[in-house]
C-alpha positions as CSV (number, residue, x, y, z in Angstrom):
1,M,-11.8,-6.7,-25.6
2,P,-14.0,-4.0,-27.1
3,D,-12.9,-0.4,-27.1
4,R,-16.2,0.7,-25.4
5,L,-17.8,-0.8,-22.3
6,R,-20.9,0.3,-20.5
7,L,-21.5,-0.8,-16.9
8,K,-24.9,-0.5,-15.3
9,A,-25.5,-1.1,-11.6
10,G,-27.9,-0.5,-8.7
11,L,-25.4,2.0,-7.1
12,V,-22.4,3.9,-8.3
13,L,-20.1,5.7,-5.9
14,A,-18.8,8.6,-8.0
15,G,-16.5,11.6,-7.6
16,S,-14.1,12.6,-4.8
17,D,-16.8,12.3,-2.2
18,L,-18.1,8.9,-3.3
19,Q,-21.5,10.4,-4.1
20,P,-24.0,7.5,-4.4
21,I,-25.9,7.4,-7.7
22,K,-28.8,5.0,-7.7
23,D,-29.4,3.1,-10.9
24,G,-26.1,4.4,-12.2
25,A,-24.0,3.7,-15.2
26,I,-20.4,4.2,-16.4
27,L,-19.3,4.5,-20.0
28,I,-15.7,3.4,-20.7
29,E,-13.8,4.3,-23.8
30,A,-10.2,3.3,-24.6
31,G,-9.7,2.3,-20.9
32,R,-10.9,5.6,-19.5
33,I,-14.1,6.8,-18.0
34,A,-16.1,8.8,-20.6
35,A,-19.3,9.3,-18.7
36,V,-20.8,8.6,-15.3
37,G,-24.2,9.3,-13.9
38,G,-27.8,8.0,-13.7
39,D,-28.5,5.3,-16.3
40,D,-30.8,7.6,-18.3
41,G,-28.1,10.2,-18.6
42,V,-25.2,8.0,-19.8
43,P,-25.0,7.4,-23.5
44,H,-25.5,4.0,-25.2
45,P,-23.1,4.3,-28.2
46,E,-23.0,1.8,-31.0
47,E,-20.4,-0.9,-30.8
48,C,-20.4,-0.8,-27.1
49,E,-20.4,-3.9,-24.9
50,P,-23.1,-3.6,-22.2
51,H,-22.8,-5.1,-18.7
52,D,-26.0,-4.9,-16.7
53,L,-24.7,-6.0,-13.3
54,G,-27.9,-5.7,-11.4
55,D,-28.1,-4.8,-7.7
56,V,-24.4,-4.3,-7.1
57,T,-22.3,-1.3,-6.1
58,L,-19.6,0.1,-8.4
59,M,-16.7,1.9,-6.6
60,P,-13.2,2.8,-7.5
61,G,-10.7,0.0,-7.6
62,M,-9.1,-0.5,-4.2
63,I,-5.5,0.6,-3.7
64,D,-3.0,-0.9,-1.2
65,A,-0.6,1.9,-0.3
66,H,1.9,-0.4,1.4
67,M,2.7,-4.0,0.5
68,H,5.8,-6.0,-0.6
69,T,6.5,-8.2,-3.6
70,F,8.9,-10.4,-1.7
71,G,8.1,-13.7,-3.5
72,V,9.2,-15.9,-0.6
73,D,7.4,-17.9,2.1
74,S,6.4,-15.3,4.7
75,T,7.6,-17.6,7.5
76,Q,11.1,-17.8,6.0
77,L,12.1,-14.3,5.2
78,H,15.8,-15.2,5.6
79,L,15.4,-16.6,2.0
80,L,15.4,-13.0,0.7
81,A,19.2,-13.1,1.0
82,T,19.6,-16.4,-0.9
83,E,16.5,-17.4,-3.0
84,R,17.0,-16.9,-6.7
85,E,15.2,-13.8,-8.0
86,P,13.6,-15.4,-11.0
87,Y,11.7,-17.8,-8.7
88,R,10.8,-14.9,-6.4
89,A,9.4,-12.9,-9.3
90,A,7.3,-15.9,-10.5
91,R,5.9,-16.4,-7.0
92,A,5.2,-12.7,-6.5
93,L,3.4,-12.4,-9.9
94,N,1.1,-15.3,-8.9
95,E,0.2,-13.6,-5.7
96,L,-0.3,-10.3,-7.4
97,A,-2.8,-11.9,-9.8
98,G,-4.9,-12.9,-6.8
99,M,-4.6,-9.4,-5.4
100,L,-6.0,-8.0,-8.6
101,R,-8.9,-10.5,-8.6
102,A,-9.7,-9.4,-5.0
103,G,-10.4,-5.9,-6.3
104,F,-7.0,-4.1,-6.0
105,T,-6.3,-2.3,-9.2
106,S,-3.2,-0.5,-7.8
107,A,-0.6,-1.1,-5.2
108,R,2.6,0.3,-3.8
109,C,5.6,-2.0,-3.1
110,L,7.5,-0.5,-0.2
111,G,10.7,-2.5,-0.7
112,S,11.8,-5.5,-2.8
113,T,14.7,-5.9,-5.1
114,I,12.5,-7.6,-7.7
115,G,9.8,-4.8,-7.6
116,P,10.9,-3.0,-10.8
117,D,11.0,-6.2,-12.9
118,V,7.7,-7.4,-11.5
119,R,6.1,-4.0,-12.3
120,R,7.6,-4.2,-15.8
121,A,6.1,-7.7,-16.5
122,I,2.6,-6.4,-15.5
123,D,3.0,-3.1,-17.5
124,D,4.1,-5.1,-20.6
125,G,1.0,-7.3,-20.3
126,L,3.0,-10.5,-19.6
127,A,1.2,-11.0,-16.3
128,E,-1.9,-9.9,-14.4
129,G,-1.6,-7.7,-11.4
130,P,-2.4,-4.3,-10.0
131,R,-0.8,-1.2,-11.4
132,L,2.4,-1.1,-9.3
133,K,4.5,1.7,-8.0
134,V,7.7,0.3,-6.5
135,A,10.6,1.4,-4.3
136,G,13.1,-1.2,-5.4
137,G,15.4,-2.3,-2.7
138,F,15.2,-0.9,0.8
139,I,17.7,1.8,1.9
140,S,19.0,1.0,5.4
141,S,21.9,2.1,7.5
142,T,24.5,-0.4,8.7
143,S,22.7,-2.0,11.6
144,G,19.6,-0.2,10.5
145,T,16.0,-1.2,10.0
146,W,16.5,-4.1,7.6
147,D,20.2,-4.9,8.1
148,S,20.1,-8.3,9.7
149,R,23.1,-9.7,11.6
150,S,22.2,-13.1,10.0
151,V,23.7,-11.8,6.8
152,S,27.4,-10.9,6.6
153,L,28.1,-7.2,6.4
154,S,30.0,-7.6,3.1
155,A,27.0,-9.4,1.6
156,A,24.6,-6.8,2.9
157,R,26.6,-4.0,1.3
158,L,26.9,-5.9,-2.0
159,S,23.1,-6.0,-2.1
160,G,23.0,-2.3,-2.4
161,E,20.4,-2.0,0.5
162,V,22.9,-0.7,3.1
163,A,24.0,2.9,2.8
164,D,25.8,5.2,5.3
165,G,26.7,8.9,5.3
166,T,25.4,11.6,2.9
167,D,27.6,10.3,0.0
168,G,26.4,6.7,0.6
169,L,22.8,7.8,0.6
170,L,23.2,9.9,-2.5
171,Q,24.7,6.9,-4.3
172,A,21.8,4.6,-3.0
173,V,19.1,7.0,-4.3
174,R,20.8,7.3,-7.6
175,Q,21.1,3.5,-7.9
176,R,17.3,3.2,-7.3
177,V,16.7,5.8,-10.0
178,R,18.9,3.8,-12.3
179,E,17.0,0.6,-11.5
180,G,13.6,2.3,-12.3
181,A,12.2,3.0,-8.8
182,D,9.0,5.1,-8.7
183,F,9.8,6.5,-5.2
184,I,12.5,6.1,-2.5
185,K,12.0,4.1,0.8
186,L,14.2,4.9,3.8
187,G,14.3,3.0,7.1
188,L,14.4,5.5,9.9
189,S,13.6,3.4,13.0
190,K,14.8,0.1,14.5
191,G,15.1,-1.7,17.8
192,G,17.8,-1.2,20.4
193,V,21.1,-3.2,20.3
194,H,19.7,-6.1,22.3
195,D,16.1,-6.1,21.0
196,R,15.1,-9.5,19.5
197,Y,12.8,-8.0,16.8
198,H,15.4,-5.7,15.2
199,A,13.4,-4.2,12.3
200,W,10.4,-3.0,14.3
201,G,11.9,-3.0,17.8
202,D,10.6,-4.9,20.8
203,D,8.8,-1.8,22.1
204,P,7.3,0.9,19.8
205,L,8.0,3.5,22.5
206,R,11.7,2.7,22.7
207,Q,12.8,3.0,19.0
208,V,16.2,4.1,17.8
209,A,16.7,6.5,14.9
210,T,18.9,5.0,12.2
211,Y,20.2,8.2,10.4
212,S,21.1,11.7,11.2
213,L,19.1,14.7,10.0
214,E,21.8,15.6,7.6
215,E,21.8,12.1,6.0
216,V,18.0,12.1,5.6
217,A,17.9,15.6,4.2
218,A,20.5,14.6,1.6
219,A,18.6,11.6,0.5
220,V,15.4,13.6,0.3
221,E,17.0,16.4,-1.7
222,E,18.4,13.9,-4.2
223,A,15.1,12.0,-4.6
224,H,13.2,15.3,-5.1
225,R,15.8,16.4,-7.7
226,N,14.8,13.2,-9.6
227,R,11.1,14.0,-9.1
228,L,10.6,11.1,-6.8
229,L,8.7,11.1,-3.5
230,V,10.3,9.7,-0.3
231,S,8.6,7.4,2.1
232,A,10.0,6.3,5.4
233,H,9.5,3.4,7.8
234,A,9.2,5.4,11.0
235,I,7.9,4.1,14.3
236,G,8.4,6.1,17.6
237,E,8.8,9.7,18.5
238,E,12.4,10.4,17.4
239,P,12.2,8.6,14.0
240,V,8.9,10.2,13.1
241,R,10.3,13.7,14.0
242,L,13.3,12.8,11.9
243,A,11.1,12.1,8.9
244,I,9.2,15.3,9.3
245,E,12.3,17.5,9.8
246,G,14.2,15.7,7.0
247,G,11.4,16.5,4.5
248,V,10.1,13.0,4.0
249,D,6.8,13.0,2.0
250,I,5.0,10.0,3.4
251,V,5.3,8.3,6.8
252,E,4.8,4.5,7.1
253,H,3.3,3.2,10.4
254,G,3.8,6.5,12.2
255,Y,2.8,5.5,15.7
256,G,4.4,5.6,19.2
257,I,4.5,9.4,18.9
258,S,3.7,12.5,21.1
259,P,0.6,14.7,20.8
260,E,2.9,17.5,19.4
261,T,4.3,15.3,16.7
262,R,0.8,14.1,15.8
263,S,-0.4,17.7,15.6
264,T,2.5,18.5,13.3
265,L,1.6,15.6,10.9
266,A,-1.9,16.8,10.8
267,A,-1.0,20.5,10.3
268,K,1.4,19.6,7.5
269,G,-1.1,17.3,5.8
270,T,1.5,14.5,5.7
271,I,0.0,11.1,4.7
272,V,0.5,8.4,7.2
273,V,0.0,4.8,5.9
274,S,-1.9,2.7,8.3
275,T,-0.5,-1.0,8.0
276,I,-2.9,-2.5,10.6
277,S,-3.1,-5.8,8.6
278,Q,0.5,-6.7,9.2
279,L,0.0,-7.1,12.9
280,H,-3.5,-8.5,12.5
281,F,-2.3,-11.4,10.4
282,H,0.6,-12.1,12.7
283,R,-1.8,-12.3,15.6
284,A,-4.1,-14.6,13.6
285,A,-1.1,-16.9,12.9
286,Y,0.2,-17.3,16.5
287,E,-1.1,-20.8,17.1
288,A,-1.0,-22.3,13.6
289,Y,2.6,-21.3,13.1
290,R,3.8,-21.7,16.7
291,Y,5.1,-18.2,17.3
292,P,7.3,-18.1,20.4
293,Q,6.0,-16.2,23.4
294,W,8.6,-13.4,23.1
295,E,7.5,-12.6,19.5
296,R,3.8,-12.6,20.5
297,D,4.6,-10.2,23.3
298,V,6.4,-7.8,20.8
299,Y,3.4,-7.8,18.4
300,E,1.0,-7.3,21.3
301,R,2.9,-4.2,22.4
302,H,2.9,-2.8,18.9
303,W,-0.8,-3.6,18.4
304,T,-1.8,-1.7,21.5
305,I,0.2,1.4,20.6
306,M,-0.7,1.3,17.0
307,Q,-4.4,1.1,17.8
308,R,-4.1,3.9,20.4
309,D,-2.3,6.2,18.0
310,F,-4.6,5.5,15.1
311,K,-7.6,6.5,17.1
312,L,-5.8,9.6,18.4
313,G,-4.7,10.4,14.8
314,L,-8.3,10.3,13.6
315,R,-9.3,12.8,16.2
316,A,-6.3,15.0,15.3
317,A,-7.3,14.8,11.5
318,V,-4.1,13.0,10.5
319,R,-4.5,12.1,6.8
320,Y,-4.4,8.2,6.7
321,A,-4.0,6.2,3.5
322,L,-4.8,2.5,3.9
323,G,-1.9,0.1,3.4
324,T,-1.5,-3.4,4.6
325,D,2.2,-4.2,4.8
326,L,1.3,-7.7,3.5
327,I,4.2,-9.7,2.2
328,G,2.6,-12.9,0.8
329,G,1.5,-16.3,2.0
330,P,1.1,-18.3,3.9
331,T,0.7,-15.9,6.9
332,H,0.2,-12.6,5.0
333,P,-1.6,-13.3,1.7
334,L,-1.8,-10.3,-0.7
335,H,-5.3,-11.3,-1.7
336,E,-6.6,-10.5,1.8
337,A,-5.7,-6.8,1.5
338,A,-9.3,-5.7,1.8
339,T,-9.1,-6.7,5.5
340,E,-7.4,-3.3,6.1
341,F,-10.7,-1.5,5.3
342,L,-12.5,-3.6,8.0
343,L,-9.8,-3.0,10.6
344,A,-9.8,0.8,9.9
345,V,-13.6,0.9,10.5
346,E,-13.3,-1.3,13.6
347,W,-10.7,1.2,14.9
348,G,-12.8,4.3,14.3
349,M,-13.0,5.3,10.7
350,T,-16.4,5.7,9.1
351,E,-17.1,3.6,6.1
352,R,-16.8,6.6,3.8
353,E,-13.5,7.6,5.4
354,A,-12.1,4.1,5.0
355,L,-13.2,3.9,1.4
356,R,-11.6,7.3,0.6
357,A,-8.4,6.3,2.5
358,G,-8.2,3.1,0.4
359,T,-8.8,4.8,-2.9
360,M,-8.3,8.5,-3.3
361,L,-5.8,9.1,-0.5
362,A,-4.0,5.9,-1.4
363,A,-3.8,7.1,-5.0
364,E,-2.2,10.3,-3.7
365,A,0.4,8.2,-1.8
366,L,1.2,6.4,-5.0
367,G,1.5,9.7,-6.9
368,I,-1.3,8.8,-9.3
369,A,-4.3,10.7,-8.0
370,S,-4.7,12.5,-11.3
371,Q,-5.0,9.1,-13.0
372,T,-7.1,6.9,-10.7
373,G,-8.6,6.6,-7.3
374,S,-12.1,7.8,-8.1
375,I,-14.8,7.3,-10.6
376,E,-14.6,10.6,-12.6
377,V,-14.6,11.4,-16.3
378,G,-11.1,11.3,-17.7
379,K,-9.6,8.9,-15.1
380,A,-8.6,5.4,-15.8
381,A,-11.4,2.9,-15.7
382,D,-10.2,1.1,-12.5
383,I,-13.5,-0.1,-11.0
384,V,-14.7,-2.9,-8.7
385,A,-18.3,-4.2,-8.4
386,L,-19.3,-5.3,-5.0
387,N,-22.1,-7.5,-3.8
388,G,-23.4,-5.0,-1.2
389,N,-23.1,-1.4,-0.3
390,P,-19.8,-0.6,1.5
391,L,-21.1,2.7,2.7
392,I,-23.5,0.7,4.9
393,D,-21.5,-2.4,5.5
394,I,-17.7,-2.2,4.9
395,K,-17.5,-6.0,4.7
396,A,-18.8,-5.7,1.1
397,V,-15.3,-4.9,0.0
398,K,-14.4,-8.5,0.6
399,N,-17.0,-9.7,-2.0
400,P,-16.1,-8.3,-5.5
401,V,-18.1,-9.7,-8.4
402,L,-16.3,-7.8,-11.1
403,V,-13.0,-6.1,-11.5
404,V,-12.0,-3.7,-14.2
405,K,-8.5,-2.4,-14.6
406,E,-7.9,0.3,-17.2
407,G,-11.1,-0.7,-19.0
408,R,-10.3,-4.4,-19.1
409,V,-12.7,-6.8,-17.4
410,L,-10.7,-9.2,-15.4
411,R,-13.3,-11.0,-13.4
412,L,-17.0,-11.4,-13.9
413,T,-19.3,-13.6,-11.9
414,S,-22.9,-13.6,-11.1
415,P,-23.8,-11.6,-7.9
416,A,-24.9,-13.9,-5.0
């Protein structure tokens, strides 16, 4: 791979506002953007590999701010407790390669015990995949978000994913730091005692908070001491208020809330990660995978309230980053992450807002906004070429013809 690349295209979406530059070009040197502008104004240095891409749009590489490297069949999540981690890692890396080819140059894994090792394999050049930021294992209270009664309590505690009390949470955060986590993920909401869908609850308006304010504040303080951001699974009024009052940096899901809580999120500038795709792909799989009626009813209740609150959040100026909550095939394939952009526009975002939410704001959620998320001089050359203009038709994000990660061309086909 040459040290210098020059990309020429019919349209370049540059800068923090995705300013369209017709007949634009980008010069890449040592994996970073050295120049961007009109074709006439971007240098043609010697020993530079030119790519004249024709009538395509160059935009920042897409970023999924919420996904999982589970590495198991999505219809058999109970295997997370028993499947061998080497196999899970191999499966996850295969799925991540497809995600990269779909135009996602960065992603944020919101919980998986294999996350740090999968990230390491990609960083070391042993496998293809997006630049990953990972939480490592979940942190859940006993009977909390991800503590399933199908696993014995002793086994759950041995996994390191169950922590109680301030001392227990301090230990769990320190364990994640030791394992190489990039941020901390807390589970703050769950269903009631008799709910059938424990993790998300049967009703988004009847969620139970999993921790006390004292416990959350202790975990956040310890994470911040280690210079790590904290993210929280939080659905429902009480859990989202708990996240805000406990100092959590980023809220995942964040629906089923009051107007007052929504206003607080907007006023504080807290990023809320959208995760529409998770429910969308469940709904698409109802018939093929024979979902029972009770489970369909649960997802429909969540879908209705998520859609309502996303639209209300847009009106209130809540800062949304796009994340899918995809976990892998067959029902939630990582390479379909661009669907989140289409859904966000369908639910009320403009195309420009969706593109910013899935690039710049997502980069902020990953803690890498100074490195990537926009086509600007000095940033990493994370770029995708699309057959079409996503500012006019957001569906163009589903049709990449070239993907560049840190200056390396990973996919190159002829535009249709």
